[in-house]
MARVEX-575558 format. One line per field, with one value per residue: x, y, z of N, C-alpha, C, CB in turn; residue number from 0. Coordinates in steps of 0.001 Angstrom, whole numbers, plus 500000, padded with zeros to 6 digits. Glycine has a CB too. Example, Ala and Ser with C-alpha at 12.3 -4.5 7.8 and 13.67 -1.06 7.14 Angstrom:
nu	c(513190:512850) .
nv	c(494310:497750) .
nw	c(507800:507080) .
cau	c(512300:513670) .
cav	c(495500:498940) .
caw	c(507800:507140) .
cu	c(513200:512900) .
cv	c(496700:500030) .
cw	c(507800:507870) .
cbu	c(511308:514084) .
cbv	c(495527:499402) .
cbw	c(509046:505725) .
pos	c(0:1) .
//
This chain:
nu	c(781638:779081:779456:781196:779569:777608:779188:779780:777244:776655:778762:778221:775803:776598:778133:778836:777426:779604:781757:780920:781002:783774:784752:783570:784787:787430:787382:786671:788965:790880:789808:789883:792622:793506:792723:794476:793628:793879:792152:791875:793432:792090:789858:791238:792302:789947:788860:790882:790984:788531:788854:790968:789764:787795:789321:790708:788640:787969:790144:792312:795146:797593:796725:795211:797236:798653:796857:796912:799387:798765:796983:798705:800296:798438:798131:800763:800906:799031:800389:802723:801726:800678:802645:805108:806813:809310:810215:812544:813632:813582:810992:808249:805978:803076:803329:804610:804081:806370:809096:810372:813758:815994:817634:816142:813946:815255:816055:813564:812326:814233:814103:811463:811613:813508:812287:809927:810887:812051:809898:808072:809360:809520:806794:806015:807422:806802:804108:800587:799992:798447:799548:802071:804266:803147:801262:803020:804397:802362:801739:804189:804884:802720:803059:805459:804832:802770:804169:805391:803203:802622:804760:804234:805055:804999:805121:803988:801457:801855:803065:800912:799122:800320:800416:797671:796629:797940:796831:794188:793715:794508:792549:790306:790899:790646:787970:786903:785176:783925:785808:787808:786648:786549:789289:789866:788548:790186:792492:791708:791168:793738:795086:793874:794695:797489:797644:796353:797975:800392:799717:799193:801718:803280:801980:802567:805329:805553:804402:806270:808433:807651) .
nv	c(836512:836561:838513:837214:835118:836598:837677:835391:834693:836950:836763:834331:834969:836907:835636:834897:832807:831790:832106:830418:827979:827847:827524:825076:823394:823671:822449:819880:819254:819031:816892:814795:814748:813800:811173:810395:810617:811216:812908:815079:817161:818132:819369:821246:822827:823877:825319:827242:828544:829856:831521:833076:834774:835983:837349:839088:840668:842141:843670:842559:841986:840624:838382:837248:836670:834811:832705:832013:830815:828640:827315:826479:824760:822836:821509:820609:819023:817023:815723:814895:813152:811123:810384:810886:809218:806559:803319:801835:802024:803624:804265:806228:806179:805996:808279:807634:808035:810154:810716:813467:814522:815544:817558:818528:819584:821646:823274:824040:825363:827364:828766:829710:831357:833329:834486:835378:837313:839189:840033:840751:842871:844712:845171:846245:848613:849992:849933:849801:847483:845125:843275:842466:840630:838230:837841:837624:835312:833280:833373:832803:830375:828824:828797:827320:824958:823960:822949:820798:819174:818436:816774:814807:814632:813422:815104:817483:817917:818564:821047:822439:822384:824151:826515:827005:827244:829548:831337:831671:833558:835833:836180:836470:838859:840575:840593:838517:836190:833855:832816:832275:830184:828305:827838:826726:824329:823334:822809:820630:818746:818520:817290:814746:814090:813836:811684:809675:809428:808711:806265:804791:804848:803402:800952:800210:799953:797823:795875:795718:794776:792243) .
nw	c(882270:881131:879214:877484:876578:875278:873309:871885:870909:869343:867542:866259:865035:863249:861389:858034:855395:853921:855685:857705:856332:855890:858500:859186:857286:858147:860669:859861:858423:860536:862058:860203:859761:862211:861947:860045:857440:854079:852787:854361:853454:851259:852424:853919:851890:850735:852910:853467:851032:850975:853221:852301:850428:852057:854037:852379:851437:853696:854016:855384:854615:855090:856494:854502:852652:854164:854170:851497:851445:853105:851417:849364:850874:851475:849046:848776:851084:850477:848374:849720:851713:850169:848344:849418:850830:851062:849977:850456:847960:844743:844156:845153:847979:850169:852879:856095:859690:861330:863657:865351:865753:868444:867471:865321:866678:868045:865915:864867:867077:867480:865021:865094:867347:866568:864273:865450:867258:865496:863740:865688:866964:864837:864348:866833:866896:864569:863959:864816:866045:868214:870976:869723:869782:870633:868622:866468:867229:867150:864455:862983:864173:863406:860630:860338:861708:860169:857993:859299:859673:857033:856526:858226:860926:864173:866425:865626:866596:869280:869071:867942:870071:871885:870291:869697:872281:873226:871462:872272:874548:873154:871159:872793:874082:871934:871582:870152:870754:869731:867964:869810:871264:869214:868848:871299:870984:868989:870476:872057:870038:868993:871094:871076:868529:868770:870588:869104:866773:867965:869130:866815:865624:867497:867345:864706:864901:866682:865119:863033:864476:865180) .
cau	c(781148:777932:779977:781741:778439:776993:780106:779600:775968:776797:779673:777524:774779:777213:778887:778245:777443:780949:782590:780469:781555:785215:784952:783212:785848:788636:787209:786733:790398:791552:789294:790410:794058:793657:792551:795464:792893:794461:791119:791981:794046:791047:789089:792140:792375:788678:788723:791815:790595:787456:789423:791784:788854:787140:790271:790995:787474:787947:791437:793343:795934:798574:795991:794860:798467:798965:795984:797438:800437:798103:796456:799838:800719:797439:798522:802020:800592:798398:801444:803625:801067:800392:803818:806305:807645:810123:810143:813834:814013:813340:809568:807612:804728:802424:804224:804260:804327:807775:809397:811400:814946:816268:818198:815051:813201:816050:815989:812215:812135:815119:813569:810262:812035:814154:811290:809004:811551:812236:808624:807460:810021:809100:805404:805901:808040:806347:802687:799703:799606:798217:800257:802861:805117:802261:800730:804114:804663:801336:801812:805365:804799:801731:803668:806440:804181:802018:805113:805571:802033:802740:805764:803647:805803:804112:805139:803266:800292:802297:803235:799592:798527:800891:799996:796236:796413:798402:795939:792886:793593:794664:791248:789397:791248:790161:786521:786521:784874:783614:787075:788499:786054:786989:790669:789819:788210:791397:793404:791207:791385:795180:795443:793463:795536:798787:797461:796025:799151:801387:799238:799390:803157:803743:801424:803349:806660:805402:804152:807530:809331:807198) .
cav	c(835323:836964:839240:836220:834431:837523:837779:834160:834796:837973:836244:833301:835608:837741:834823:834699:831393:831408:831970:829192:826862:827800:826967:823652:822714:823669:821410:818609:819018:818554:815575:813832:814648:812904:809811:810233:810516:812193:813871:816274:818245:818710:820291:822347:823694:824595:826273:828356:829295:830765:832534:833984:835779:836713:838280:840125:841562:843028:844368:841901:841483:839649:837154:836677:836101:833628:831620:831549:829854:827419:826620:825814:823663:821770:820736:819953:817988:815910:815005:814255:812026:810039:809967:811463:808237:805681:801926:801217:802137:804927:804515:806808:805581:806790:808703:807184:808964:810302:811292:814503:814385:816704:818602:819122:820429:822838:824120:824588:826332:828493:829536:830404:832414:834417:835159:836071:838510:840174:840628:841384:844168:845600:845554:847082:849906:850664:849710:849890:846098:844749:842038:842170:839439:837060:837704:837127:833920:832374:833356:832067:828996:828157:828589:826229:823720:823430:822103:819556:818327:817873:815711:813829:814494:813206:816209:818664:818119:819251:822451:823056:822582:825389:827637:827266:827703:830940:832153:831871:834878:836880:836409:836977:840267:841326:840489:837464:835061:832651:832277:831733:828875:827435:827442:825811:823029:822880:822255:819296:817877:818286:816286:813452:813832:813329:810357:808726:809195:807992:804884:804165:804690:802301:799714:799870:799514:796477:794980:795512:793976:790848) .
caw	c(881558:880318:878058:876568:875957:874337:872174:871099:870204:868300:866529:865480:864211:862217:860446:856717:854983:853495:856881:858360:855559:856128:859839:859124:856543:858975:861679:859137:858150:861736:862434:859243:859996:863362:861430:858969:856187:853154:852393:855207:852695:850406:853260:854258:850709:850586:854006:853312:849834:851388:854105:851497:849866:853143:854635:851388:851370:854865:854000:856200:853489:855545:856790:853204:852104:854951:853729:850211:851834:853579:850236:848726:851743:851366:847862:849131:852059:849755:847652:850678:852387:849224:847570:850018:851513:850216:850426:850229:846556:844132:843982:846329:848449:851213:853946:857433:860788:861669:864963:865251:866593:869283:866621:864559:867613:868312:864727:864772:868165:867214:863900:865565:868271:865828:863446:866354:867775:864420:863318:866852:867157:863749:864577:868029:866657:863340:863681:865986:866341:869598:871329:868520:869904:870684:867268:865636:867603:866643:862990:862511:864648:862566:859312:860414:862145:859031:857242:860054:859396:855681:856590:859137:862172:865313:867382:865161:867462:870502:868701:867767:871396:872412:869448:869867:873655:873284:870634:872920:875201:872143:870540:873821:874266:870757:871516:869198:871624:868966:867479:870976:871527:868129:869117:872438:870388:868298:871480:872402:868876:868883:872107:870533:867367:869238:871173:868042:865928:868763:869234:865510:865430:868345:866793:863518:865328:867250:863981:862324:865313:865159) .
cu	c(779986:778391:780524:780623:777756:777852:779975:778328:776077:777692:779007:776506:775377:777978:778126:778236:778831:781874:782216:781045:783050:785531:784672:784298:787127:788562:787280:788183:791094:791109:789810:791913:794351:793595:793559:794790:793369:793444:791156:792531:793072:790242:789945:792210:791098:788510:789619:791525:789496:788005:790293:790930:788226:788077:790622:789867:787417:789306:792447:794283:796962:797909:795594:796082:798852:798110:796319:798541:799816:797502:797563:800296:799706:797744:799794:801775:799947:799461:802343:802987:800835:801635:805140:807204:808453:810149:811444:814307:813714:811862:808960:806353:804188:803391:803709:804566:805812:807931:810544:812553:815103:816811:817107:814197:813941:815986:814628:811992:812998:814588:812343:810652:812633:813138:810293:809618:811647:810920:807912:808047:809566:807673:805259:806432:807393:804879:801892:799230:799466:798891:801175:803698:804280:801691:801794:804409:803643:801393:802975:805350:803810:802306:804600:805777:803325:802905:805324:804401:802173:803748:805400:804508:804833:803991:804458:802080:800670:802510:801883:798905:799019:800374:798540:795922:796814:797446:794638:792788:793756:793319:790223:789631:790717:788648:786019:786267:784629:784883:787877:787969:786485:788412:790770:789467:789415:792378:792996:791457:792863:795657:795089:794301:796869:798654:797185:797212:800212:801005:799472:800871:803687:803227:802198:804727:806598:805160:805427:808468:808951:807350) .
cv	c(835682:837709:838271:835490:835320:837689:836565:834235:835790:837486:835222:833934:836399:836930:834676:833215:830918:831228:830702:827965:826713:827170:825466:822860:822628:822589:820028:818245:818423:817142:814493:813656:813736:811449:809473:810018:811617:813206:815137:817450:818890:819733:821481:823342:824520:825656:827482:829170:830297:831885:833531:835123:836630:837743:839415:841158:842541:843697:843829:841189:840445:838319:836459:835998:834828:832441:831146:830531:828541:826626:825836:824616:822522:820881:819944:818796:816771:815063:814243:813031:810848:809512:810431:810497:807414:804292:801198:801285:803520:805267:805102:806041:806431:807065:808209:808254:808964:810935:812287:814206:815631:817867:819299:820024:821738:823809:824798:825673:827566:829378:830331:831580:833606:835206:835944:837370:839594:840849:841304:842759:845173:846092:846504:848494:850686:850400:849872:848507:845883:843399:841608:840902:838160:836781:837135:835665:832977:832264:832502:830611:828197:827839:827382:824910:823122:822543:820775:818604:817663:816728:814670:813565:814424:814452:817473:818973:818855:820740:823141:823283:823892:826593:828008:827776:829168:831858:832509:833225:836040:837214:836934:838467:841133:841228:839439:836162:833767:831994:831666:830339:827870:826946:826559:824401:822452:822233:820827:818314:817545:817260:814891:813079:813242:811903:809314:808404:808397:806520:804134:803899:803503:800967:799260:799353:798108:795454:794689:794619:792506:790243) .
cw	c(880634:879066:877010:875835:874933:873100:871273:870267:869057:867170:865642:864539:863049:861171:859142:856381:854565:854690:857638:857660:855814:857478:859838:858405:857368:860051:861044:858815:859361:862114:861492:859399:861181:862913:860331:857611:855246:852653:853247:854413:851725:851190:853694:853106:850571:851664:853800:852059:850176:852258:853350:850955:850968:853763:853676:851346:852541:855075:855005:855227:853912:855891:855495:852579:852845:854509:852317:850457:852285:852422:849537:849557:851739:850164:848144:850100:851419:849054:848625:851330:851447:848528:848172:850755:850533:850836:850091:848790:846039:844026:845262:846722:849582:852360:855287:858473:861131:863045:864801:866193:867452:868475:865819:865443:867857:867138:864614:865822:867928:866106:864327:866461:867532:865009:864294:866861:866702:864053:864480:867110:866094:863972:865765:867794:865508:863000:864963:866414:867846:869847:870168:868614:869963:869301:866333:865935:866994:865117:862501:862961:863805:861186:859335:860785:861038:858166:857960:859827:858031:855645:857634:860373:863342:866185:866876:866069:868746:870236:868560:869112:871994:871635:869709:871269:873805:872522:871347:873629:874232:871518:871545:874030:873140:870602:870551:869963:870873:868445:868626:871326:870470:868387:870354:871955:869646:869275:871831:871263:868732:869905:871612:869311:867764:869779:870098:867166:866684:868904:867930:865256:866235:867823:865562:863886:865893:866138:863221:863115:865310:863758) .
cbu	c(780709:776971:781074:782620:777435:776755:781555:779554:774845:777364:780886:776826:773927:778146:779189:779014:776472:781523:782441:778933:781293:785812:784044:781853:786124:788841:785874:785900:791097:791290:787763:790083:794659:792566:791138:796395:791359:795081:789741:792875:795248:790118:788535:793550:792609:787505:789047:793242:790119:786358:790235:792462:787752:786650:791537:791196:786195:787547:791222:792708:796631:799337:794742:794306:799609:798755:794537:797970:801325:797010:795816:801000:800927:796016:798729:802999:799683:797366:802286:804042:799738:799408:803707:805914:806792:811573:808937:813784:813293:813960:808842:807273:804937:801169:804372:805001:803477:808495:809761:810810:816214:817246:819251:814185:812970:817502:816274:811174:812477:816501:813217:809331:813047:815251:810552:808627:812953:812840:807715:807634:811559:809205:804556:806648:809499:807204:802450:798492:800639:796688:799238:803763:806003:801115:800228:805370:804666:799949:801949:806635:804386:800479:804441:807531:803322:801433:806470:805722:800726:803152:807139:803413:806795:804611:806547:802789:799645:803599:804028:798708:798866:802427:800192:795428:797208:799830:795625:792628:794623:795665:790739:789585:792750:790837:785952:787635:783686:782679:787896:788343:784523:786910:791546:788789:787006:792073:793421:789706:790861:795946:794723:791973:795752:799367:796319:794912:799741:801534:797746:798810:803895:803291:799946:803479:807244:804237:803118:808202:809329:805728) .
cbv	c(834236:837845:840227:835222:833988:838872:837924:832925:835214:839269:835639:832295:836526:838738:833451:835497:831177:832454:833204:829123:827064:829204:827681:823461:823437:825043:821588:818683:820327:819505:815581:814269:816036:813184:809636:809053:810615:811482:813229:815996:817735:817609:819559:821814:822857:823618:825605:827841:828335:829998:831872:833226:835100:835742:837542:839497:840743:842240:845822:840881:842626:840188:837455:837771:837120:833909:832065:832736:830435:827768:827625:826803:824167:822364:821667:820966:818541:816442:815986:815252:812475:810509:810487:812513:807327:806240:801203:799810:801094:804971:803216:808269:804105:806069:810232:805898:808591:811141:810179:815884:814150:816340:818016:818031:819693:822457:823297:823474:825695:828001:828610:829428:831866:833862:834144:835167:838160:839504:839563:840511:844004:844880:844315:846440:849714:850228:848305:850790:845114:844690:840901:843318:839542:837277:839062:837969:833768:832848:834780:832739:828960:829027:829847:826564:823979:824577:822828:819856:819159:818964:816295:812537:815668:812038:816527:818464:816774:818616:822570:822180:821400:825341:827296:825996:826832:831062:831426:830752:835006:836446:835124:836209:840426:840811:841792:837259:835375:832983:833375:832680:828975:828172:828674:826301:823168:824056:823138:819351:818546:819597:816575:813475:815102:814257:810376:809262:810533:808638:804856:805050:805978:802510:799904:801077:800479:796445:795585:796846:794501:790754) .
cbw	c(882560:881138:878494:877323:877017:874995:872658:872024:871170:868893:867177:866416:865066:862859:861040:855641:853836:852542:857796:858378:854058:856052:860866:858411:855221:859622:862414:857839:857739:862890:862435:857823:860235:864419:860896:859280:856428:851976:852489:856427:851942:849846:854495:854596:849433:850633:855336:853270:848716:852143:855199:850338:849035:854217:855056:849994:851335:856127:854265:857255:852798:856754:857644:852260:852177:856442:853789:849362:852962:854597:849254:848528:853167:851248:846645:849750:853125:848721:846808:851750:852978:848190:846169:850937:852369:850046:849776:850657:845711:842769:843589:846074:848910:851738:853958:857768:862030:860613:866003:865560:865730:870378:865679:863926:868945:868605:863467:864932:869535:866856:862729:866328:869271:864909:862583:867540:868297:863178:862706:868081:867110:862392:864803:869188:866374:862180:863068:865682:865761:869921:871673:868225:871158:871705:866744:865848:869118:867084:862448:863004:866129:862428:858866:861432:863383:858188:857055:861551:859454:854679:856897:858406:862356:866148:867747:863720:867802:871041:867394:866868:872336:872359:867968:869584:874646:872706:869345:873921:876305:871056:869905:875150:874370:869483:871144:868109:872458:867804:866781:872177:871570:866778:869288:873496:869425:867575:872751:872732:867587:869066:873448:870165:866581:870330:872188:867194:865442:870154:869600:864397:865831:869801:866439:862607:866372:868273:863039:862037:866736:865622) .
pos	c(0:1:2:3:4:5:6:7:8:9:10:11:12:13:14:15:16:17:18:19:20:21:22:23:24:25:26:27:28:29:30:31:32:33:34:35:36:37:38:39:40:41:42:43:44:45:46:47:48:49:50:51:52:53:54:55:56:57:58:59:60:61:62:63:64:65:66:67:68:69:70:71:72:73:74:75:76:77:78:79:80:81:82:83:84:85:86:87:88:89:90:91:92:93:94:95:96:97:98:99:100:101:102:103:104:105:106:107:108:109:110:111:112:113:114:115:116:117:118:119:120:121:122:123:124:125:126:127:128:129:130:131:132:133:134:135:136:137:138:139:140:141:142:143:144:145:146:147:148:149:150:151:152:153:154:155:156:157:158:159:160:161:162:163:164:165:166:167:168:169:170:171:172:173:174:175:176:177:178:179:180:181:182:183:184:185:186:187:188:189:190:191:192:193:194:195:196:197:198:199:200:201:202:203:204:205:206:207:208:209) .
//
């Protein structure tokens, strides 16, 4: 426990102002997403833009590329939440919360499993990657689940709970205690996100029925 606390202190002290800003923006994104506030995508864009540069500077090129994807999805998410729905006609309007079907879950889980196996195998055989299958799972699951957020699927929060929970021991093993704590906070926020979106969805359904 003392080692973890020391890792947290060292991690906090070593954070640059830009990294601190990126973390703050990332948390703001999640909290606003829980409230279904479209401004969440602005904070997502700012956070991932900073991380794109930070990861590039430390030669984590794949992480940098992943954050370029997240930047693009922030723009896509903004458009989807504001104009991605339909009101029985051709004119778009704000997107409402959606529920995934069993078939959609099967497609998502299947895609994550296949991509995880392929990249995990490649990494385990041709690189010095640590925990290649776990790393692959969290990466591909995050990529796909980010799309679920942009389309406002309720169950995206359940996927994030699993992804963030799996990520915690990965970061602890790598000595990144501060990041592990951050992902533990993400798990808690995701639980509240699911409960809040579900409550809103049920309230809207009851309103439509009346």
